DSSP file (Angstrom, degrees, kcal/mol; ACC not computed):
  #  RESIDUE AA STRUCTURE BP1 BP2  ACC     N-H-->O    O-->H-N    N-H-->O    O-->H-N    TCO  KAPPA ALPHA  PHI   PSI    X-CA   Y-CA   Z-CA
    1    1 A M              0   0    0      0, 0.0     2,-0.2     0, 0.0     0, 0.0   0.000 360.0 360.0 360.0 126.4    0.0    0.0    0.0
    2    2 A A        -     0   0    0      1,-0.1     3,-0.0     0, 0.0     0, 0.0  -0.517 360.0-117.7 -79.5 146.4    1.5    3.4   -1.0
    3    3 A V        -     0   0    0     -2,-0.2    -1,-0.1     1,-0.1     5,-0.0  -0.742  36.3-108.2 -81.5 129.4    1.6    6.2    1.5
    4    4 A P     >  -     0   0    0      0, 0.0     4,-2.5     0, 0.0     3,-0.3  -0.271  24.7-123.4 -56.1 138.6   -0.5    9.1    0.3
    5    5 A K  H  > S+     0   0    0      1,-0.2     4,-2.6     2,-0.2     5,-0.2   0.835 109.1  53.8 -54.0 -38.7    1.7   12.0   -0.8
    6    6 A E  H  > S+     0   0    0      2,-0.2     4,-2.5     1,-0.2    -1,-0.2   0.910 109.9  47.7 -68.9 -36.3    0.1   14.5    1.7
    7    7 A L  H  > S+     0   0    0     -3,-0.3     4,-2.9     2,-0.2     5,-0.2   0.941 112.1  49.4 -66.5 -46.1    0.8   12.2    4.6
    8    8 A Y  H  X S+     0   0    0     -4,-2.5     4,-2.9     1,-0.2     5,-0.2   0.957 112.3  49.0 -58.4 -48.3    4.4   11.6    3.5
    9    9 A T  H  X S+     0   0    0     -4,-2.6     4,-2.5    -5,-0.2    -1,-0.2   0.913 110.5  50.2 -60.6 -40.6    4.8   15.4    3.2
   10   10 A E  H  X S+     0   0    0     -4,-2.5     4,-2.9     2,-0.2    -2,-0.2   0.974 113.3  46.2 -57.8 -53.0    3.4   16.0    6.7
   11   11 A V  H  X S+     0   0    0     -4,-2.9     4,-2.6     1,-0.2     5,-0.2   0.906 112.0  49.0 -56.3 -45.7    5.7   13.4    8.2
   12   12 A L  H  X S+     0   0    0     -4,-2.9     4,-2.1    -5,-0.2    -1,-0.2   0.910 112.3  49.7 -61.5 -43.4    8.7   14.7    6.5
   13   13 A Q  H  X S+     0   0    0     -4,-2.5     4,-2.4    -5,-0.2    -1,-0.2   0.906 108.7  52.8 -57.7 -44.4    7.8   18.2    7.6
   14   14 A F  H  X S+     0   0    0     -4,-2.9     4,-2.6     1,-0.2     3,-0.4   0.985 112.1  45.2 -55.5 -60.6    7.3   17.1   11.2
   15   15 A Y  H  X S+     0   0    0     -4,-2.6     4,-2.3     1,-0.3    -1,-0.2   0.801 110.4  53.3 -60.0 -32.9   10.8   15.4   11.3
   16   16 A A  H  X S+     0   0    0     -4,-2.1     4,-2.4    -5,-0.2    -1,-0.3   0.902 111.2  46.6 -66.2 -39.7   12.4   18.4    9.6
   17   17 A E  H  X S+     0   0    0     -4,-2.4     4,-2.3    -3,-0.4    -2,-0.2   0.912 112.2  50.6 -67.4 -42.1   10.9   20.7   12.3
   18   18 A Q  H  X S+     0   0    0     -4,-2.6     4,-2.2    -5,-0.2    -1,-0.2   0.911 111.7  47.3 -65.4 -38.1   12.0   18.3   15.1
   19   19 A R  H  X S+     0   0    0     -4,-2.3     4,-2.9    -5,-0.2     5,-0.2   0.942 111.3  51.1 -68.1 -41.2   15.6   18.2   13.7
   20   20 A Q  H  X S+     0   0    0     -4,-2.4     4,-2.5     1,-0.2    -2,-0.2   0.890 108.8  52.0 -61.6 -38.5   15.7   22.0   13.4
   21   21 A A  H  X S+     0   0    0     -4,-2.3     4,-2.3     2,-0.2    -1,-0.2   0.931 113.6  43.5 -63.0 -46.3   14.5   22.4   17.0
   22   22 A L  H  X S+     0   0    0     -4,-2.2     4,-2.8     2,-0.2     5,-0.3   0.897 112.2  52.0 -66.3 -37.7   17.3   20.0   18.2
   23   23 A D  H  X S+     0   0    0     -4,-2.9     4,-2.8     2,-0.2     5,-0.2   0.963 112.1  46.1 -62.7 -49.1   19.9   21.6   16.0
   24   24 A S  H  X S+     0   0    0     -4,-2.5     4,-2.3    -5,-0.2    -1,-0.2   0.891 113.8  50.3 -62.4 -39.5   19.0   25.1   17.4
   25   25 A R  H  X S+     0   0    0     -4,-2.3     4,-2.1     2,-0.2    -1,-0.2   0.951 114.2  43.1 -66.6 -48.0   19.0   23.7   21.0
   26   26 A N  H  X S+     0   0    0     -4,-2.8     4,-2.1     2,-0.2    -2,-0.2   0.853 113.9  50.5 -68.4 -36.9   22.5   22.1   20.6
   27   27 A F  H  X S+     0   0    0     -4,-2.8     4,-2.6    -5,-0.3    -1,-0.2   0.932 111.2  48.6 -68.7 -42.1   23.9   25.1   18.8
   28   28 A A  H  X S+     0   0    0     -4,-2.3     4,-2.4    -5,-0.2     5,-0.2   0.856 108.3  56.1 -65.2 -34.5   22.6   27.4   21.6
   29   29 A F  H  X S+     0   0    0     -4,-2.1     4,-2.5     1,-0.2     5,-0.2   0.971 112.2  39.9 -61.0 -53.2   24.1   25.1   24.2
   30   30 A Y  H  X S+     0   0    0     -4,-2.1     4,-2.6     2,-0.2    -2,-0.2   0.890 112.4  56.5 -61.4 -38.2   27.6   25.3   22.7
   31   31 A D  H  X S+     0   0    0     -4,-2.6     4,-1.0     1,-0.2    -1,-0.2   0.947 114.2  39.7 -60.6 -47.2   27.2   29.0   22.0
   32   32 A R  H  < S+     0   0    0     -4,-2.4     4,-0.3     1,-0.2    -1,-0.2   0.891 118.0  47.3 -68.9 -37.4   26.5   29.6   25.7
   33   33 A A  H  < S+     0   0    0     -4,-2.5     3,-0.3    -5,-0.2    -2,-0.2   0.831 119.1  38.3 -71.6 -34.8   29.0   27.2   27.0
   34   34 A L  H >< S+     0   0    0     -4,-2.6     3,-1.5    -5,-0.2    -1,-0.2   0.496  85.0  98.1 -97.8  -5.5   31.8   28.2   24.9
   35   35 A A  T 3< S+     0   0    0     -4,-1.0    -1,-0.2     1,-0.3    -2,-0.1   0.770  91.1  38.2 -52.2 -37.3   31.4   32.0   24.8
   36   36 A D  T 3  S+     0   0    0     -4,-0.3    -1,-0.3    -3,-0.3    -2,-0.1   0.189  80.7 126.4-108.7  15.6   33.9   32.8   27.4
   37   37 A L    X   -     0   0    0     -3,-1.5     3,-1.7     1,-0.0    -3,-0.0  -0.652  59.9-128.0 -78.9 109.3   36.6   30.3   26.7
   38   38 A P  T 3  S+     0   0    0      0, 0.0     3,-0.1     0, 0.0    -2,-0.1  -0.284  90.2  18.2 -53.9 135.6   40.0   31.9   26.3
   39   39 A G  T 3  S+     0   0    0      1,-0.2    23,-0.5    22,-0.0     2,-0.4   0.408 102.0 105.0  87.0  -2.7   41.7   31.0   23.1
   40   40 A L    <   -     0   0    0     -3,-1.7    -1,-0.2    21,-0.1    21,-0.2  -0.940  51.5-161.5-117.1 136.9   38.6   29.7   21.3
   41   41 A R  B     -A   60   0A   0     19,-3.0    19,-2.4    -2,-0.4    -6,-0.1  -0.930  13.9-163.3-120.0 104.5   36.8   31.4   18.6
   42   42 A P        -     0   0    0      0, 0.0    17,-0.2     0, 0.0   -11,-0.0  -0.360  37.0 -78.1 -80.9 166.1   33.3   30.1   18.2
   43   43 A P        -     0   0    0      0, 0.0     3,-0.1     0, 0.0    16,-0.0  -0.226  54.3-101.5 -59.7 152.3   31.2   30.7   15.0
   44   44 A P        -     0   0    0      0, 0.0    -3,-0.0     0, 0.0     2,-0.0  -0.327  47.5 -86.2 -68.9 158.9   29.5   34.2   14.8
   45   45 A A        -     0   0    0      1,-0.1     3,-0.1   -14,-0.0     0, 0.0  -0.335  48.7-106.5 -60.5 144.6   25.8   34.5   15.6
   46   46 A L        -     0   0    0      1,-0.1     3,-0.1     4,-0.1    -1,-0.1  -0.443  40.9-101.4 -70.2 148.1   23.5   33.8   12.6
   47   47 A P    >   -     0   0    0      0, 0.0     3,-2.0     0, 0.0    -1,-0.1  -0.282  54.0 -76.1 -64.7 161.3   21.9   36.8   11.1
   48   48 A E  T 3  S+     0   0    0      1,-0.3     3,-0.1    -3,-0.1    -3,-0.0  -0.294 120.8  18.8 -57.7 135.6   18.2   37.5   12.1
   49   49 A G  T 3  S+     0   0    0      1,-0.3     2,-0.3    -3,-0.1    -1,-0.3   0.434 100.5 114.1  83.9  -0.1   15.9   35.1   10.2
   50   50 A H    <   -     0   0    0     -3,-2.0     2,-0.3    -4,-0.0    -1,-0.3  -0.703  43.1-168.7-103.1 156.0   18.6   32.6    9.3
   51   51 A T        -     0   0    0     -2,-0.3     2,-0.3    -3,-0.1   -31,-0.0  -0.888  18.0-117.1-131.5 167.1   18.9   29.1   10.5
   52   52 A T        -     0   0    0     -2,-0.3   -28,-0.1   -32,-0.1   -29,-0.1  -0.759  12.3-134.1-103.1 152.8   21.6   26.4   10.3
   53   53 A S        -     0   0    0     -2,-0.3    -1,-0.1     3,-0.1   -30,-0.1   0.707  39.0-131.6 -74.2 -19.0   21.6   23.1    8.6
   54   54 A G        +     0   0    0      2,-0.2     3,-0.1   -31,-0.1    62,-0.1   0.721  63.5 137.0  73.6  20.1   23.1   21.6   11.8
   55   55 A Y  S    S-     0   0    0      1,-0.3     2,-0.3    62,-0.0    61,-0.2   0.907  73.5 -21.4 -69.4 -44.0   25.7   19.8    9.7
   56   56 A F        -     0   0    0     59,-0.1     2,-0.6     2,-0.0    -1,-0.3  -0.985  52.0-132.0-159.5 161.0   28.6   20.7   12.1
   57   57 A Y  E     - B   0 114A   0     57,-1.0    57,-3.2    -2,-0.3     2,-0.3  -0.961  31.7-163.5-116.2 114.8   29.6   23.1   14.8
   58   58 A W  E     - B   0 113A   0     -2,-0.6     2,-0.3    55,-0.2    55,-0.2  -0.702  12.5-175.9-102.8 149.7   33.0   24.5   14.3
   59   59 A V  E     - B   0 112A   0     53,-2.9    53,-2.9    -2,-0.3     2,-0.4  -0.951  13.8-144.1-131.8 159.5   35.4   26.4   16.5
   60   60 A Q  E     +AB  41 111A   0    -19,-2.4   -19,-3.0    -2,-0.3     2,-0.3  -0.948  22.7 160.3-125.5 147.6   38.7   27.9   15.8
   61   61 A M        -     0   0    0     49,-2.1   -21,-0.1    -2,-0.4     5,-0.1  -0.887  55.6 -54.7-146.0 175.4   41.9   28.2   17.8
   62   62 A D    >>  -     0   0    0    -23,-0.5     3,-1.9    -2,-0.3     4,-1.6  -0.340  51.0-125.3 -58.9 137.6   45.6   28.8   17.2
   63   63 A A  H 3> S+     0   0    0      1,-0.3     4,-0.6     2,-0.2    -1,-0.1   0.775 108.8  62.1 -59.9 -28.4   46.8   26.2   14.6
   64   64 A E  H 34 S+     0   0    0      1,-0.2     4,-0.3     2,-0.1    -1,-0.3   0.801 110.4  39.6 -67.3 -25.2   49.6   25.1   17.0
   65   65 A L  H <> S+     0   0    0     -3,-1.9     4,-2.8     2,-0.1     3,-0.4   0.801  96.1  80.5 -92.4 -32.9   47.0   24.0   19.5
   66   66 A R  H  X S+     0   0    0     -4,-1.6     4,-2.6     1,-0.2     5,-0.2   0.818  93.5  43.0 -50.0 -49.5   44.3   22.4   17.2
   67   67 A D  H  X S+     0   0    0     -4,-0.6     4,-2.1     2,-0.2    -1,-0.2   0.895 117.1  49.3 -72.7 -35.0   45.7   18.9   16.5
   68   68 A G  H  > S+     0   0    0     -3,-0.4     4,-2.9    -4,-0.3    -2,-0.2   0.950 112.1  48.2 -55.7 -52.3   46.8   18.5   20.3
   69   69 A V  H  X S+     0   0    0     -4,-2.8     4,-2.4     1,-0.2     5,-0.2   0.888 110.9  50.6 -60.3 -42.6   43.4   19.6   21.4
   70   70 A A  H  X S+     0   0    0     -4,-2.6     4,-2.3    -5,-0.3    -1,-0.2   0.892 110.6  49.8 -59.8 -40.0   41.8   17.1   19.0
   71   71 A A  H  X S+     0   0    0     -4,-2.1     4,-2.5     2,-0.2    -2,-0.2   0.923 110.4  50.1 -61.9 -46.1   44.0   14.4   20.3
   72   72 A D  H  X S+     0   0    0     -4,-2.9     4,-1.2     1,-0.2    -2,-0.2   0.907 111.4  48.3 -62.9 -39.2   43.0   15.2   23.9
   73   73 A L  H  <>S+     0   0    0     -4,-2.4     5,-3.5     2,-0.2    -1,-0.2   0.895 109.8  51.6 -70.3 -38.7   39.4   15.2   23.0
   74   74 A R  H ><5S+     0   0    0     -4,-2.3     3,-1.8     1,-0.2    -1,-0.2   0.940 108.4  53.0 -57.7 -46.0   39.7   11.8   21.2
   75   75 A D  H 3<5S+     0   0    0     -4,-2.5    -1,-0.2     1,-0.3    -2,-0.2   0.764 106.7  52.5 -62.1 -27.6   41.4   10.5   24.3
   76   76 A A  T 3<5S-     0   0    0     -4,-1.2    -1,-0.3     2,-0.2    -2,-0.2   0.318 126.8-101.1 -92.2   8.2   38.5   11.7   26.4
   77   77 A G  T < 5S+     0   0    0     -3,-1.8     2,-0.6     1,-0.3    -3,-0.2   0.622  81.2 132.4  90.0  12.8   36.1    9.8   24.1
   78   78 A V      < -     0   0    0     -5,-3.5     2,-0.5    -6,-0.2    -1,-0.3  -0.890  47.9-145.2-102.4 118.1   35.0   13.0   22.0
   79   79 A Y        +     0   0    0     -2,-0.6     2,-0.3    -3,-0.1    -5,-0.0  -0.716  26.3 169.9 -81.7 124.5   35.0   12.5   18.3
   80   80 A T        -     0   0    0     -2,-0.5     2,-0.3   -10,-0.2    34,-0.2  -0.864  12.8-157.1-126.6 167.5   36.0   15.6   16.3
   81   81 A T  B     -C  113   0A   0     32,-1.6    32,-3.0    -2,-0.3     2,-0.4  -0.937  17.1-134.7-137.4 164.5   36.9   16.2   12.7
   82   82 A F        -     0   0    0     -2,-0.3     2,-0.3    30,-0.2    30,-0.1  -0.977  33.8-155.4-113.4 138.2   38.7   18.6   10.4
   83   83 A R        -     0   0    0     -2,-0.4    28,-0.1     1,-0.2    -2,-0.0  -0.787  45.9  -1.2-116.7 154.4   36.7   19.4    7.4
   84   84 A Y        -     0   0    0     -2,-0.3    -1,-0.2     1,-0.1     3,-0.1   0.876  60.4-143.2  45.4  88.1   37.5   20.6    3.9
   85   85 A P        -     0   0    0      0, 0.0     2,-0.3     0, 0.0     5,-0.1  -0.416  46.1 -77.6 -69.3 160.2   41.1   21.1    3.2
   86   86 A P    >   -     0   0    0      0, 0.0     3,-2.4     0, 0.0     4,-0.4  -0.395  39.8-141.0 -58.4 120.2   41.7   24.1    0.9
   87   87 A L  G >  S+     0   0    0      1,-0.3     3,-1.5    -2,-0.3     6,-0.3   0.823  97.9  64.6 -52.8 -38.0   40.8   23.0   -2.7
   88   88 A H  G 3  S+     0   0    0      1,-0.3    -1,-0.3     6,-0.1    11,-0.2   0.657 105.6  45.3 -67.4 -13.8   43.7   24.9   -4.2
   89   89 A L  G <  S+     0   0    0     -3,-2.4     2,-0.5     5,-0.1    -1,-0.3   0.483  89.4  97.0-106.3   0.3   46.0   22.5   -2.3
   90   90 A V  S X> S-     0   0    0     -3,-1.5     3,-1.6    -4,-0.4     4,-1.1  -0.758  77.7-132.0 -88.3 126.8   44.2   19.2   -3.2
   91   91 A E  G >4 S+     0   0    0     -2,-0.5     3,-0.6     1,-0.3    -1,-0.1   0.839 103.0  56.3 -49.9 -40.1   45.9   17.7   -6.1
   92   92 A A  G 34 S+     0   0    0      1,-0.2    -1,-0.3    -3,-0.0    -4,-0.1   0.759 121.6  29.2 -65.4 -23.7   42.7   17.0   -8.1
   93   93 A F  G <4 S+     0   0    0     -3,-1.6    -1,-0.2    -6,-0.3    -2,-0.2   0.345  85.0 131.7-117.1   3.9   41.8   20.7   -7.9
   94   94 A R    <<  -     0   0    0     -4,-1.1    -6,-0.1    -3,-0.6    -5,-0.1  -0.370  57.6-122.3 -62.2 128.2   45.2   22.3   -7.7
   95   95 A P        -     0   0    0      0, 0.0     4,-0.1     0, 0.0    -1,-0.1  -0.334  18.9-112.5 -70.2 156.0   45.4   25.2  -10.3
   96   96 A A  S    S+     0   0    0      2,-0.1    -2,-0.1    -2,-0.0     3,-0.0   0.907 107.4  56.0 -51.5 -47.3   48.1   25.3  -13.0
   97   97 A E  S    S-     0   0    0      1,-0.1    -1,-0.0     0, 0.0     0, 0.0  -0.755 103.7-105.6 -87.9 128.4   49.7   28.3  -11.3
   98   98 A P        -     0   0    0      0, 0.0     2,-0.5     0, 0.0    -2,-0.1  -0.291  42.5-161.9 -52.8 135.0   50.7   27.9   -7.7
   99   99 A T        -     0   0    0    -11,-0.2     2,-0.6    -4,-0.1     0, 0.0  -0.981  12.6-160.5-125.9 130.4   48.1   29.8   -5.6
  100  100 A H        +     0   0    0     -2,-0.5     3,-0.1     4,-0.0   -11,-0.0  -0.960  11.5 175.3-113.6 120.1   48.5   31.1   -2.0
  101  101 A L    >>  -     0   0    0     -2,-0.6     4,-2.5     1,-0.1     3,-0.5  -0.819   7.5-174.9-122.0  83.0   45.3   31.9   -0.2
  102  102 A P  H 3> S+     0   0    0      0, 0.0     4,-2.4     0, 0.0     5,-0.1   0.807  80.3  48.3 -54.3 -37.7   46.5   32.7    3.3
  103  103 A N  H 3> S+     0   0    0      2,-0.2     4,-1.9     1,-0.2     5,-0.1   0.846 112.1  49.0 -75.4 -32.5   43.2   33.2    4.9
  104  104 A T  H <> S+     0   0    0     -3,-0.5     4,-1.5     2,-0.2    -1,-0.2   0.884 113.8  47.4 -59.8 -48.7   41.8   29.9    3.4
  105  105 A E  H  X S+     0   0    0     -4,-2.5     4,-1.6     2,-0.2    -2,-0.2   0.896 111.5  49.5 -66.7 -43.0   44.9   28.1    4.6
  106  106 A A  H  X S+     0   0    0     -4,-2.4     4,-1.4    -5,-0.2    -2,-0.2   0.911 109.5  52.2 -67.8 -39.9   44.7   29.6    8.1
  107  107 A A  H  X S+     0   0    0     -4,-1.9     4,-1.0     1,-0.2    -1,-0.2   0.874 108.9  49.8 -61.6 -35.4   41.0   28.7    8.5
  108  108 A A  H  < S+     0   0    0     -4,-1.5    -1,-0.2     1,-0.2    -2,-0.2   0.858 113.0  47.4 -70.7 -33.0   41.7   25.1    7.5
  109  109 A E  H  < S+     0   0    0     -4,-1.6    -1,-0.2     1,-0.2    -2,-0.2   0.642 118.0  40.7 -80.1 -17.5   44.6   24.9   10.1
  110  110 A E  H  < S+     0   0    0     -4,-1.4   -49,-2.1    -5,-0.2     2,-0.4   0.523  92.9  96.6-112.0  -4.5   42.6   26.4   12.9
  111  111 A T  E  <  +B   60   0A   0     -4,-1.0     2,-0.4   -51,-0.2   -51,-0.2  -0.704  42.1 179.1 -95.4 133.3   39.2   24.9   12.6
  112  112 A L  E     -B   59   0A   0    -53,-2.9   -53,-2.9    -2,-0.4     2,-0.5  -0.999  20.9-139.6-129.8 135.0   37.9   21.9   14.5
  113  113 A C  E     -BC  58  81A   0    -32,-3.0   -32,-1.6    -2,-0.4   -55,-0.2  -0.820  16.9-152.1 -95.8 125.4   34.4   20.5   14.1
  114  114 A L  E     -B   57   0A   0    -57,-3.2   -57,-1.0    -2,-0.5   -34,-0.1  -0.625  34.9 -85.8 -92.2 154.1   32.7   19.4   17.4
  115  115 A P        +     0   0    0      0, 0.0     2,-0.2     0, 0.0    -1,-0.1  -0.394  53.8 166.3 -61.4 134.8   30.0   16.6   17.5
  116  116 A I        +     0   0    0    -61,-0.2     2,-0.3    -2,-0.1   -93,-0.0  -0.688  17.2 126.6-154.2  92.6   26.6   18.0   16.7
  117  117 A H    >   -     0   0    0     -2,-0.2     3,-1.5   -95,-0.1   -62,-0.0  -0.917  68.5-100.5-145.0 172.0   23.8   15.6   16.0
  118  118 A Q  T 3  S+     0   0    0     -2,-0.3   -95,-0.0     1,-0.3    -1,-0.0   0.617 112.6  67.1 -71.7 -13.8   20.4   14.9   17.1
  119  119 A G  T 3  S+     0   0    0      2,-0.0     2,-0.5     5,-0.0    -1,-0.3   0.403  75.7 108.4 -88.2   2.1   21.5   11.9   19.3
  120  120 A L    <   -     0   0    0     -3,-1.5     2,-0.1     4,-0.1   -94,-0.0  -0.709  55.5-155.5 -85.6 126.0   23.5   14.2   21.7
  121  121 A S     >  -     0   0    0     -2,-0.5     4,-2.8     1,-0.1     5,-0.2  -0.447  35.1-101.4 -88.3 169.1   21.9   14.6   25.2
  122  122 A D  H  > S+     0   0    0      1,-0.2     4,-2.9     2,-0.2     5,-0.2   0.881 127.6  54.9 -59.8 -35.3   22.6   17.6   27.4
  123  123 A T  H  > S+     0   0    0      2,-0.2     4,-2.2     1,-0.2    -1,-0.2   0.905 107.7  49.6 -61.7 -44.0   25.0   15.3   29.3
  124  124 A D  H  > S+     0   0    0      2,-0.2     4,-2.0     1,-0.2    -2,-0.2   0.972 111.5  48.3 -56.1 -56.1   26.8   14.5   26.0
  125  125 A L  H  X S+     0   0    0     -4,-2.8     4,-2.4     1,-0.2    -2,-0.2   0.921 110.8  50.8 -51.0 -50.1   27.1   18.2   25.2
  126  126 A A  H  X S+     0   0    0     -4,-2.9     4,-2.7     1,-0.2    -1,-0.2   0.859 107.1  53.5 -57.1 -36.3   28.4   19.0   28.6
  127  127 A T  H  X S+     0   0    0     -4,-2.2     4,-2.3     2,-0.2    -1,-0.2   0.898 108.8  50.2 -64.2 -39.5   31.0   16.3   28.2
  128  128 A V  H  X S+     0   0    0     -4,-2.0     4,-2.6     2,-0.2     5,-0.2   0.959 113.3  46.1 -62.1 -54.5   32.2   17.8   24.9
  129  129 A V  H  X S+     0   0    0     -4,-2.4     4,-2.7     1,-0.2    -2,-0.2   0.897 113.1  46.9 -61.8 -44.9   32.4   21.2   26.6
  130  130 A T  H  X S+     0   0    0     -4,-2.7     4,-2.6     2,-0.2    -1,-0.2   0.919 114.1  49.7 -64.3 -44.4   34.3   20.0   29.7
  131  131 A A  H  X S+     0   0    0     -4,-2.3     4,-2.5    -5,-0.2    -2,-0.2   0.920 111.8  48.1 -63.1 -42.8   36.7   18.0   27.6
  132  132 A L  H  X S+     0   0    0     -4,-2.6     4,-2.3     2,-0.2     5,-0.2   0.917 113.1  47.7 -66.7 -46.4   37.4   21.0   25.3
  133  133 A R  H  X S+     0   0    0     -4,-2.7     4,-2.3    -5,-0.2    -2,-0.2   0.909 112.4  48.8 -62.3 -42.2   38.0   23.3   28.2
  134  134 A T  H  X S+     0   0    0     -4,-2.6     4,-1.8    -5,-0.2    -2,-0.2   0.925 112.9  47.5 -62.9 -46.2   40.2   20.9   29.9
  135  135 A A  H  X S+     0   0    0     -4,-2.5     4,-1.3     2,-0.2    -2,-0.2   0.881 114.0  46.5 -61.4 -42.6   42.3   20.4   26.7
  136  136 A L  H  X S+     0   0    0     -4,-2.3     4,-0.8     1,-0.2     3,-0.4   0.965 113.3  48.9 -67.3 -50.8   42.6   24.2   25.9
  137  137 A E  H  < S+     0   0    0     -4,-2.3     3,-0.3     1,-0.2    -2,-0.2   0.802 110.4  51.3 -60.8 -31.8   43.6   25.0   29.5
  138  138 A A  H  < S+     0   0    0     -4,-1.8    -1,-0.2     1,-0.2    -2,-0.2   0.796 112.9  45.3 -70.5 -31.9   46.2   22.2   29.5
  139  139 A R  H  <        0   0    0     -4,-1.3    -2,-0.2    -3,-0.4    -1,-0.2   0.420 360.0 360.0 -97.8  -1.2   47.8   23.4   26.2
  140  140 A R     <        0   0    0     -4,-0.8    -1,-0.2    -3,-0.3    -2,-0.1   0.473 360.0 360.0 -88.5 360.0   47.9   27.2   27.0
C-alpha cells in the first residue's frame, strides 16, 4: 500500500521541524558554554531570520593547538573532525599556477568540528564542553 503524498509530506515536515529544533538547541548550548573560553573562537551568531543546517559546529583556535586539542578530545572519548582542506591545495583541484590563499589556509589549520547531531543529550554536550575546556587549559 502506497503512502499518500500528503501524509508523506506531513511526516517529512514534522521530522524536519523536530531536527531543526534539536539543532537550534544544541547550537545554543555550545554558544552559551563556549562563549567565554579563552583561546577559542566560536562561530559568529547567525543573522536574524537565518537557520543552520546543523551539519557541524566549528570552533577555531591557534593552529599550533588544534591537533593536540583534537587528540586530547579523542582520548576523552569525544570525536572531532577537520573538514574541507583548501581545494587549491588538493591535487585533483590544484590550479596550474601555484596559488597562495593565506586566509583559506589559516582557516583550515585552525578549525575543529565538534560533535553536533540529534542523538546528543545535554550530558553529552556538557562532556564535549568540559573536555574542550580541559584540553585548551592544559595546552595554553
